[in-house]
C-alpha positions in Angstrom: 49.3 -70.2 5.7 49.7 -66.4 6.9 46.4 -64.6 6.5 46.2 -60.8 6.9 43.1 -58.6 7.1 43.8 -54.9 6.3 41.1 -52.5 7.2 41.9 -48.9 6.0 45.4 -49.6 6.0 45.2 -51.0 9.7 46.1 -54.6 10.1 43.6 -56.6 12.0 44.7 -59.4 14.3 43.2 -62.8 13.6 42.5 -66.0 15.3 44.9 -68.7 14.1 42.3 -69.7 11.2 40.4 -67.2 9.2 37.3 -69.2 9.9 35.5 -68.0 7.0 35.0 -68.9 3.4 34.9 -66.4 0.3 32.6 -66.5 -2.3 33.4 -64.8 -5.8 30.5 -64.5 -8.4 29.8 -62.5 -11.8 26.4 -63.7 -12.5 23.4 -65.6 -11.3 22.0 -67.9 -14.4 18.8 -68.7 -12.4 18.1 -65.0 -12.0 19.4 -64.0 -15.4 18.8 -60.3 -14.9 20.8 -60.0 -11.7 24.4 -59.1 -11.1 26.3 -60.4 -8.2 29.2 -59.1 -5.7 31.9 -61.2 -4.0 31.3 -61.8 -0.2 32.4 -63.8 2.7 30.7 -65.7 5.4 31.3 -64.3 9.1 34.6 -63.7 10.0 35.4 -63.7 13.9 38.2 -61.5 15.0 39.4 -61.2 18.6 38.8 -58.4 20.9 42.4 -57.5 21.7 44.1 -54.3 22.3 45.0 -53.8 18.5 41.5 -54.8 17.2 39.7 -52.8 20.1 41.7 -49.7 18.9 40.9 -50.4 15.2 37.3 -50.5 15.9 37.3 -47.5 18.0 36.4 -49.4 21.3 32.9 -49.5 19.9 32.4 -52.4 22.6 32.1 -49.8 25.2 28.2 -49.0 26.2 29.1 -45.3 25.9 31.4 -45.2 23.0 31.1 -42.7 20.1 33.4 -41.2 17.5 34.2 -37.8 16.2 33.7 -38.6 12.5 35.6 -35.4 11.4 39.0 -33.9 11.4 38.8 -31.1 14.3 41.7 -29.4 12.5 40.3 -29.6 9.3 36.4 -30.5 9.4 36.3 -31.0 5.7 38.7 -33.8 5.7 37.3 -37.5 5.2 39.0 -39.4 7.8 39.5 -43.2 7.5 36.7 -45.5 9.0 39.0 -46.8 11.8 40.0 -45.8 15.2 38.1 -43.1 17.1 36.4 -42.4 13.8 35.2 -45.8 13.3 31.4 -45.8 12.5 29.8 -49.1 11.9 27.1 -47.6 9.7 29.7 -46.9 7.1 31.8 -48.9 5.0 35.5 -49.5 5.5 37.8 -50.5 2.7 39.3 -53.9 3.3 41.8 -56.4 1.6 42.6 -60.0 2.7 46.0 -61.3 1.9 47.2 -65.1 2.3 51.0 -65.6 2.1 51.2 -61.8 0.9 48.8 -62.6 -2.0 45.6 -60.7 -2.1 42.6 -63.0 -2.3 40.0 -60.4 -1.6 39.3 -56.7 -2.1 36.2 -54.8 -0.8 34.7 -53.2 2.1 34.2 -54.6 5.9 30.9 -54.6 7.7 30.9 -55.1 11.6 27.8 -57.3 12.2 28.1 -57.9 16.0 30.1 -57.2 19.2 29.9 -60.5 21.5 31.2 -60.2 25.3 31.3 -63.2 27.2 33.1 -63.6 30.8 35.1 -60.3 29.8 36.1 -61.9 26.4 35.3 -59.4 23.5 35.0 -60.9 19.8 34.0 -58.9 16.6 31.8 -60.5 14.2 32.6 -59.1 10.5 31.6 -59.8 7.0 33.5 -58.4 3.9 31.9 -57.7 0.6 33.3 -57.1 -2.8 33.3 -53.4 -3.9 30.1 -53.9 -6.2 28.3 -54.4 -2.6 30.3 -51.6 -1.2 29.0 -49.3 -4.1 25.4 -50.4 -3.6 25.9 -49.6 -0.1 27.4 -46.2 -0.6 24.4 -45.1 -2.8 21.9 -46.6 -0.2 18.7 -44.9 -0.7 19.9 -41.8 -2.0 17.2 -40.1 -4.5 18.2 -39.0 -8.0 17.7 -35.4 -6.8 19.6 -36.2 -3.6 19.5 -32.7 -1.6 23.2 -32.9 -0.6 24.8 -33.9 -3.6 22.9 -34.1 -7.0 20.7 -31.1 -6.5 23.3 -28.8 -5.5 25.8 -29.8 -8.1 23.3 -29.5 -10.9 21.9 -26.1 -9.8 25.3 -24.4 -9.1 26.5 -25.4 -12.3 23.6 -25.0 -14.9 20.8 -22.6 -13.4 19.8 -20.5 -16.1 17.0 -18.2 -17.2 14.3 -19.5 -19.4 14.1 -18.0 -22.9 14.3 -18.8 -26.2 18.0 -18.0 -26.6 19.1 -20.3 -23.8 17.0 -23.0 -25.4 18.4 -22.7 -28.9 21.9 -22.4 -27.5 21.5 -25.6 -25.9 21.0 -27.8 -29.1 24.4 -27.3 -30.0 26.2 -26.6 -27.0 29.9 -27.6 -26.7 29.0 -30.4 -24.0 26.2 -32.1 -25.8 28.4 -34.4 -27.8 30.1 -35.4 -24.5 26.8 -36.2 -22.8 27.0 -33.2 -20.3 25.1 -30.1 -19.7 21.2 -29.2 -20.2 19.5 -29.3 -23.3 16.0 -28.5 -24.3 14.3 -31.0 -26.6 10.9 -30.5 -28.3 8.3 -32.7 -26.5 4.6 -32.3 -26.6 3.6 -31.7 -22.8 0.0 -31.0 -23.9 -1.3 -27.3 -24.9 2.2 -26.6 -26.4 1.4 -26.2 -30.1 0.3 -23.2 -31.7 -2.7 -22.8 -32.0 -3.4 -25.2 -28.9 -6.0 -27.3 -30.9 -3.1 -29.7 -32.1 -2.5 -28.3 -35.7 0.2 -25.8 -37.0 3.9 -26.3 -36.7 5.0 -23.6 -34.4 5.5 -24.5 -30.8 5.3 -22.6 -27.3 8.2 -22.2 -25.2 6.6 -24.5 -22.9 7.4 -27.5 -25.2 11.1 -26.8 -24.5 12.3 -27.7 -20.8 15.4 -28.8 -19.2 16.7 -32.2 -20.0 19.6 -34.2 -18.4 21.9 -36.3 -20.2 22.2 -40.0 -18.8 25.9 -39.9 -18.9 26.3 -37.2 -16.5 23.8 -38.4 -14.0 25.6 -41.9 -13.9 28.9 -40.1 -13.7 27.6 -37.9 -10.9 26.0 -41.0 -8.9 29.2 -42.8 -9.0 31.3 -39.8 -8.3 29.3 -38.8 -5.3 29.3 -42.6 -3.8 33.1 -42.2 -3.6 33.9 -44.3 -6.5 35.4 -44.0 -9.9 34.8 -46.1 -13.0 36.1 -47.0 -16.5 33.3 -47.8 -19.3 34.1 -47.7 -23.0 30.5 -47.9 -23.4 29.5 -45.0 -21.6 32.1 -43.1 -23.8 30.4 -44.0 -27.1 28.1 -41.6 -28.8 25.3 -43.9 -28.5 25.3 -43.6 -24.8 26.2 -40.0 -24.7 23.3 -39.1 -26.5 20.8 -40.3 -24.0 18.7 -38.0 -22.0 16.3 -37.9 -19.3 13.6 -35.2 -20.1 11.4 -33.3 -17.5 8.5 -35.3 -16.4 6.5 -32.7 -14.6 2.9 -31.2 -15.9 4.4 -28.0 -15.8 8.1 -26.5 -15.9 8.7 -25.4 -12.4 11.0 -22.8 -10.9 12.2 -22.9 -7.0 11.6 -19.3 -6.0 10.8 -17.0 -3.0 9.6 -14.3 -5.1 5.9 -14.9 -5.5 4.7 -11.5 -6.6 6.4 -8.4 -7.9 4.0 -5.9 -9.6 4.4 -2.1 -10.3 2.0 0.7 -10.6 2.4 3.9 -12.3 -1.4 4.7 -12.7 -2.8 7.8 -11.1 -5.9 7.8 -9.0 -8.6 10.6 -9.5 -10.1 12.0 -6.4 -13.3 13.4 -8.3 -15.4 15.8 -6.2 -16.2 13.4 -3.4 -14.4 13.7 -0.3 -13.7 10.5 1.4 -13.7 8.7 -2.0 -12.1 5.2 -1.8 -10.3 3.6 -4.8 -8.1 0.4 -5.5 -4.5 1.1 -6.6 -3.9 -0.4 -10.2 -0.6 -2.3 -10.6 0.1 -2.7 -14.3 3.7 -2.9 -15.0 6.7 -5.3 -14.4 4.2 -8.2 -13.8 5.6 -11.0 -11.9 2.9 -13.3 -10.6 4.1 -16.5 -9.1 1.2 -18.4 -7.5 -0.7 -15.0 -7.8 -3.6 -14.2 -10.1 -5.7 -11.1 -10.8 -8.4 -10.1 -13.2 -8.4 -6.1 -12.9 -4.5 -5.7 -11.6 -6.3 -4.4 -8.5 -7.0 -7.5 -6.4 -4.3 -10.3 -6.3 -5.3 -13.7 -5.2 -2.9 -16.3 -3.9 -3.1 -19.8 -5.6 -0.4 -21.5 -3.5 0.0 -23.9 -0.5 -1.9 -23.1 2.7 0.5 -21.8 5.5 3.0 -20.0 3.2 5.0 -17.6 5.4 6.5 -14.6 4.1 6.5 -10.7 3.8 4.3 -8.6 1.9 5.8 -5.4 0.9 4.6 -2.0 -0.5 7.4 0.6 -1.3 7.9 3.6 -3.5 6.4 7.2 -3.5 2.9 8.9 -4.1 2.5 12.6 -5.2 -0.6 14.5 -4.9 -1.4 17.2 -7.3 -2.6 19.7 -4.8 -1.9 20.0 -0.8 -4.4 17.8 1.3 -4.4 14.6 3.1 -4.9 11.1 2.0 -4.8 7.5 3.4 -3.1 4.4 2.1 -4.4 1.0 3.2 -3.6 -2.4 2.5 -6.4 -5.2 2.9 -6.0 -8.7 3.5 -9.2 -10.8 2.8 -11.1 -7.6 2.8 -9.8 -6.8 6.2 -7.5 -3.9 7.0 -3.9 -4.8 8.1 -2.2 -1.8 7.8 -3.0 1.9 7.2 -1.4 5.3 7.2 -2.3 9.0 6.9 -0.4 11.3 4.9 -0.3 15.1 4.7 1.0 16.9 1.6 1.7 20.5 1.9 3.1 21.2 -1.1 1.7 20.5 -4.6 3.3 17.3 -6.5 5.5 16.4 -3.5 7.2 13.1 -3.3 6.1 11.1 -0.2 7.8 7.9 0.3 6.3 4.7 1.7 8.1 1.6 2.8 6.0 -1.1 4.5 7.0 -4.7 5.5 4.3 -6.8 6.7 4.8 -10.5 8.0 2.0 -12.4 6.5 0.7 -16.1 6.3 -1.2 -16.8 3.2 -3.7 -19.6 2.4 -5.0 -20.7 -0.9 -7.5 -18.2 -2.2 -6.5 -15.4 0.1 -6.9 -11.7 -1.5 -4.4 -8.6 -1.1 -5.4 -5.1 -2.2 -4.0 -1.7 -1.8 -6.5 1.1 -1.4 -6.1 5.1 -1.6 -8.8 7.2 0.5 -8.9 11.1 -0.2 -9.8 13.7 2.4 -10.0 17.4 3.0 -8.4 19.8 0.3 -8.0 17.1 -2.4 -11.3 17.5 -4.6 -10.4 17.0 -7.9 -6.9 16.2 -7.1 -4.7 13.5 -8.5 -2.8 10.9 -6.8 0.1 9.4 -8.7 2.4 6.5 -7.6 6.0 6.7 -8.5 7.9 3.3 -8.7 5.4 2.0 -6.4 5.7 -1.9 -5.9 3.6 -4.6 -4.4 5.8 -7.4 -3.4 5.5 -10.9 -1.5 8.6 -12.6 -0.8 8.1 -16.3 0.8 10.5 -17.1 3.7 11.1 -20.5 2.1 11.5 -21.1 -1.6 8.4 -22.7 -3.3 7.8 -24.6 -6.3 5.8 -22.4 -8.8 5.3 -22.5 -12.8 8.3 -21.2 -14.4 8.3 -17.7 -15.9 9.5 -16.5 -19.0 13.1 -14.7 -18.6 13.1 -15.9 -14.9 15.7 -18.0 -13.2 15.1 -21.9 -13.5 16.6 -24.0 -10.5 17.9 -26.9 -12.6 18.5 -29.0 -9.6 14.7 -28.7 -9.0 14.1 -30.2 -12.5 15.7 -33.4 -11.5 13.0 -36.4 -11.4 11.7 -36.6 -8.0 11.3 -39.7 -6.0 13.8 -41.9 -8.0 16.2 -43.9 -6.2 19.7 -43.8 -7.7 20.0 -47.5 -7.3 16.8 -48.2 -9.2 17.9 -45.7 -12.0 21.6 -47.3 -12.0 20.0 -50.7 -12.0 17.5 -49.9 -15.0 20.5 -48.7 -17.1 22.3 -52.1 -16.5 19.3 -53.8 -17.5 18.6 -51.7 -20.6 22.2 -52.6 -22.0 22.8 -55.8 -20.0 25.9 -54.2 -18.4 28.2 -56.0 -16.2 29.5 -53.9 -13.3 32.6 -55.6 -11.5 35.4 -54.5 -9.6 38.7 -53.6 -10.9 41.3 -56.1 -9.5 44.0 -53.4 -9.4 42.4 -50.1 -8.2 40.4 -49.7 -4.9 36.7 -48.3 -5.1 37.2 -48.5 -9.0 34.2 -50.2 -11.1 34.6 -51.6 -14.5 31.2 -51.4 -16.5 30.5 -53.0 -19.8 27.9 -54.8 -21.7 27.9 -58.6 -21.7 29.2 -59.1 -25.2 32.1 -56.8 -24.7 32.9 -58.3 -21.1 33.4 -61.8 -22.5 35.0 -60.6 -25.9 38.5 -60.1 -24.4 38.5 -63.6 -23.0 37.4 -65.3 -26.5 40.1 -63.7 -28.1 38.5 -61.6 -30.7 37.2 -58.5 -31.7 33.8 -57.6 -33.4 32.1 -54.9 -35.1 29.2 -54.8 -33.0 25.5 -54.3 -33.8 25.8 -50.4 -33.6 28.7 -50.3 -35.6 31.0 -48.7 -32.9 33.7 -51.5 -32.7 36.4 -51.3 -33.7 38.0 -53.6 -36.1 36.3 -55.4 -39.2 37.2 -58.7 -40.6 38.5 -59.8 -44.0 36.6 -58.8 -47.1 33.9 -61.1 -47.6 33.6 -62.1 -44.0 29.8 -62.0 -43.2 30.8 -62.5 -39.3 32.3 -58.9 -38.9 34.9 -60.6 -36.6 38.7 -60.3 -36.4 39.9 -63.5 -34.6 43.1 -62.5 -33.0 44.0 -65.8 -31.6 42.6 -69.2 -30.9 40.0 -69.2 -28.3 40.8 -72.4 -26.8 44.8 -71.6 -26.8 43.8 -68.3 -24.7 41.5 -70.1 -22.4 42.8 -71.4 -19.1 43.2 -75.0 -18.9 41.6 -76.3 -15.7 41.2 -79.9 -16.6 43.6 -81.1 -14.2 42.0 -79.3 -11.4 38.7 -81.1 -11.6 37.9 -83.3 -8.5 36.4 -86.5 -9.9 35.9 -88.0 -6.3 33.3 -85.4 -5.6 29.9 -85.0 -7.2 29.8 -83.6 -10.7 26.4 -81.9 -11.5 25.6 -81.0 -15.4 22.1 -79.5 -15.6 20.5 -78.8 -18.7 19.4 -75.0 -18.8 15.9 -75.7 -19.6 15.7 -77.0 -16.0 16.9 -73.7 -14.7 15.3 -71.0 -16.9 11.9 -69.8 -17.5 10.2 -70.5 -20.9 8.9 -66.8 -21.3 11.2 -63.8 -21.0 9.3 -60.5 -20.7 11.3 -57.3 -21.4 9.0 -54.4 -20.3 8.9 -50.9 -19.8 6.7 -49.4 -17.0 3.2 -48.5 -17.8 2.2 -44.8 -17.8 -1.3 -43.3 -18.4 -0.5 -40.4 -20.9 -2.7 -40.3 -23.9 -0.8 -42.4 -26.5 0.5 -45.0 -24.0 -3.4 -45.5 -22.9 -4.4 -46.0 -26.4 -1.5 -48.6 -27.0 -2.2 -50.4 -23.9 -5.7 -50.8 -24.3 -5.5 -52.1 -27.8 -2.5 -54.5 -27.4 -2.3 -55.3 -23.7 1.2 -54.3 -23.2 3.4 -51.3 -23.0 4.6 -49.6 -26.0 8.0 -51.4 -27.4 7.9 -54.3 -25.1 9.4 -57.6 -26.2 8.0 -61.1 -25.1 10.4 -63.9 -25.9 9.6 -67.6 -25.8 12.3 -70.0 -25.7 10.2 -73.0 -26.6 11.0 -74.9 -23.5 8.3 -77.8 -23.3 8.9 -78.4 -19.7 8.7 -74.9 -18.4 5.8 -72.3 -18.0 7.5 -70.0 -15.7 8.0 -66.1 -16.7 11.2 -64.2 -16.0 10.8 -60.4 -16.4 13.5 -57.7 -17.1 11.7 -54.6 -16.0 12.8 -50.9 -16.0 11.6 -48.0 -14.0 11.4 -45.8 -17.4 8.2 -45.6 -19.3 8.1 -45.7 -23.1 7.5 -42.3 -25.1 5.2 -42.8 -28.0 6.4 -40.8 -31.0 3.9 -39.1 -33.6 3.9 -36.7 -36.5 1.1 -35.6 -38.6 0.2 -33.6 -41.7 0.4 -30.3 -40.2 3.6 -30.7 -38.5 6.2 -33.4 -39.8 8.6 -33.1 -36.9 8.7 -36.4 -35.0 8.2 -35.8 -31.2 7.3 -37.6 -27.9 3.9 -37.0 -26.3 3.6 -36.8 -22.6 0.1 -35.2 -22.3 -3.4 -36.7 -21.2 -6.3 -36.2 -23.5 -9.8 -37.1 -24.5 -11.0 -37.2 -28.2 -14.1 -35.2 -28.9 -15.1 -34.8 -32.7 -11.6 -35.9 -33.8 -9.8 -33.6 -31.9 -7.7 -34.3 -28.7 -8.6 -32.0 -25.8 -5.3 -32.2 -24.0 -4.4 -31.5 -20.3 -0.9 -31.6 -18.9 0.0 -34.1 -16.3 3.0 -35.6 -14.1 4.6 -38.5 -15.9 6.6 -41.3 -15.0 10.5 -40.9 -15.7 11.6 -41.3 -19.4 14.6 -41.9 -21.5 15.1 -40.8 -25.0 17.8 -40.2 -27.8 18.6 -36.5 -28.4 19.6 -35.1 -31.7 19.8 -31.8 -33.3 18.1 -32.2 -36.7 19.3 -29.7 -39.2 16.7 -29.9 -41.8 13.0 -28.8 -40.8 10.3 -26.6 -42.3 10.5 -23.1 -41.2 8.7 -22.7 -37.8 8.8 -20.5 -34.7 9.0 -20.6 -30.9 6.0 -18.6 -29.5 5.5 -17.2 -26.1 5.3 -19.8 -23.2 1.6 -19.5 -22.5 -1.0 -21.0 -25.1 -3.0 -18.0 -25.4 0.3 -16.1 -26.6 0.3 -15.1 -30.0 3.8 -13.4 -29.9 6.7 -14.6 -31.9 10.0 -15.4 -29.9 11.9 -16.1 -32.8 12.2 -15.6 -36.5 11.7 -18.8 -38.6 13.8 -21.9 -37.5 15.0 -24.6 -39.9 16.6 -26.7 -37.2 14.6 -28.6 -34.3 15.8 -30.5 -31.2 14.6 -33.9 -31.4 13.9 -36.4 -28.6 12.4 -39.9 -28.9 13.2 -43.7 -28.7 14.5 -43.5 -32.2 18.1 -42.2 -32.6 17.3 -40.1 -35.7 13.8 -39.0 -36.8 14.5 -39.0 -40.6 16.8 -42.0 -40.9 16.6 -44.0 -37.9 19.0 -47.1 -37.4 18.7 -47.6 -33.6 15.7 -48.0 -31.2 15.3 -47.8 -27.5 12.5 -50.1 -27.4 12.8 -53.7 -26.7 10.8 -54.8 -29.8 9.4 -53.5 -32.8 5.8 -51.8 -31.7 2.9 -53.4 -33.1 1.7 -50.1 -34.4 3.4 -46.8 -34.9 1.7 -43.2 -34.9 4.1 -41.9 -37.5 5.5 -42.2 -41.0 9.1 -42.9 -41.8 10.6 -42.8 -45.4 12.8 -45.8 -44.4 12.1 -49.3 -42.9 11.5 -49.2 -39.0 14.9 -50.2 -37.3 15.5 -53.7 -35.9 18.5 -52.6 -33.8 16.6 -52.2 -30.5 17.6 -52.9 -27.0 16.8 -57.0 -27.1 18.6 -57.5 -30.6 21.7 -55.4 -29.7 22.2 -56.1 -26.2 20.2 -59.2 -25.1 19.8 -61.6 -27.7 23.4 -63.1 -27.7 22.9 -63.4 -24.1 19.8 -65.5 -24.3 21.2 -67.5 -27.1 23.9 -68.6 -24.5 21.6 -69.8 -21.9 18.6 -71.5 -23.8 20.7 -73.3 -26.3 19.5 -76.8 -26.5 23.0 -77.8 -25.7 23.3 -75.2 -23.0 24.3 -76.6 -19.6 25.3 -75.5 -16.2 28.3 -77.5 -14.6 28.6 -77.7 -10.7 32.0 -79.3 -9.7 35.0 -79.1 -7.3 38.1 -77.6 -8.4 41.4 -77.4 -6.8 41.8 -73.5 -6.7 44.9 -72.0 -5.0 45.2 -68.6 -3.3 47.2 -67.7 -6.9 44.2 -68.9 -9.0 42.1 -66.2 -6.8 44.5 -63.6 -7.3 44.4 -63.8 -10.7 40.7 -64.5 -11.3 39.2 -63.2 -14.1 35.6 -64.1 -15.1 36.0 -62.9 -18.5 38.6 -65.5 -19.1 37.1 -68.6 -20.7 37.8 -71.8 -18.8 38.8 -75.1 -20.7 37.8 -78.4 -18.9 37.9 -81.8 -20.8 37.4 -80.8 -24.2 34.9 -78.0 -23.7 35.0 -74.1 -23.0 33.2 -72.8 -20.1 32.4 -69.3 -18.4 33.4 -69.2 -14.8 30.3 -68.1 -13.0 30.8 -68.6 -9.2 33.4 -69.7 -6.8 31.7 -71.1 -3.6 33.0 -71.1 -0.1 36.7 -70.8 -1.0 38.7 -71.2 2.2 42.1 -69.8 1.8 43.5 -71.5 4.8 42.7 -75.1 4.0 44.1 -77.1 1.0 41.1 -78.6 -0.6 38.8 -78.4 -3.8 36.3 -75.7 -4.0 32.7 -75.9 -5.4 32.4 -73.9 -8.8 29.6 -73.1 -11.3 30.2 -72.8 -15.0 28.3 -72.2 -18.0 28.9 -74.0 -21.2 30.1 -71.4 -23.9 27.7 -72.0 -26.9 27.9 -68.8 -28.9 31.6 -68.4 -29.3 31.4 -65.8 -32.4 28.5 -63.4 -32.4 27.4 -62.3 -35.9 26.6 -58.6 -36.4 
């Protein structure tokens, strides 16, 4: 057989035998929440002239690569030749007799040199493994991709107009853009004692659509994808809300205040008075009680420039002095002489300054000879502090918000992607026809095409209905057995055949859990029921097993509430203590959350108030819609739930029964029915597979062997150069038809 390995369109020379087995897998029944990728054992290739060139002569002790096109530095060069980088993946295909048996990425493991003979040790991985490597340890707020994309695309000012427009923006139905849902972060209601139905602007913060986050994670990894599930209204309505104690803005402008208040000299020569700044107040990380002394409340060592600029006029000719004091000590001073009454005298100071927390700044005016009973008036006089580096600070009304800075921090992209896959029991697999292209579908959708039928699923989004009176909701397109692949004649009876009941492989208990968080309502629920809100504990009733298997998410549950003073259903992310039946709230940083978003078009009239808890001013007239976010798809007539199970207790009232179409019932129960059924078993046997079989391998296709249908799970150590049977793992098909 002729074996070829093509790396980035360059052919590697091989030893006569490939010398490595290939492994193919879609699932791991013994770790039922895992998803696998194809891979090879070590492949050895000779260090001849051709291969040395392909690998960029990396065997040389002083080798290095250029990593960019000198004629066009923006080009992405193939990972071969002088540009070869062993830390990066290189696209790879393996052909046997011109038939492709493997597609993925190549990894260089080691170079050995013995008696001057060079040899390269490599391995190839399926594209799913390549995707995982491309993501690496990147964060959801990755500074090179995600942060600039969302900031460059969506940076916006924070005001009631932007907030309201987001609820019905054109991208909402497509899962794109930024939306501002109503979430109680604490001290957000008006009044702040947890009553009333008006809400401060602080309750409306930027939230990201899961669809766009996933889309950009895959895009920036260099991959593309197809997913009918990701295109559903169900998935496109999911959001990731802001999870910080306070909405932050990324800014350098920490102080900008203006003074138009005149200073009276009185009769005393040498009188000193502090200049009052009372207009255009922009105090980010600065506070003041009298608009004269400003105290810094930011991080120690904040470097920047303090600026004082504008004009002074003195009502009579004479002399005066302006000083800037820092922590009570004079850092700059200048005497001014005015020869004409009411003459404009300019001032333009820039002072390099490093601020620590609690440092103070004050501007002083001192009167001298000839200015008794005179008045010193500032004209457009501004005091400003501009940091050298952008600083996180509480968002300011009508000021620009850096949307990239609102992305959840410290969350790895791979953990985020994996949790989405676990929530909806997604299979992520490689497109056999397109390079670096992923196919992503839920478990039941993945196997449906192999079973030869379509179904109306549990969330009502597919596609074809059965005949009138058919309670299954299935449209059988053809006989599943006739549509399967018959491998009965491929079974090697001369080698061991193992049939193991799944009760010997699986755990007894399956725990579907959200991550715990310590906001008020989660604390109350956890303490009362010793589990997180919306968890699901499933008992397989296996009598010979006691192990537990856990499907866990990085997300925390978001407890919903409403009350007699405000019927709007909302999530609560605050910390609080209860005193005299009143919650004393405080804001806190929260773990990442996931919610449905929906604009509710019927609501009792309410208003958005100023962003501060003490602010009394109305920012809107009465609103009769509101932006709902929570674990139910609809706050009035819910049908879907993002919890794994029905909570033991809820803190709101619904006019209709609580929905049972939750994550477990919609996406997981059919999978468990397959692997814990009393007749479920795992077949391990040896099958005669050819390179043609491997080329057309489709894990979604059912396999027929000696009167039973099976799902192919793994192909273990297939060697395309040797005519022999290959070890395979298959799962007995139990649930062929899935009722809605």
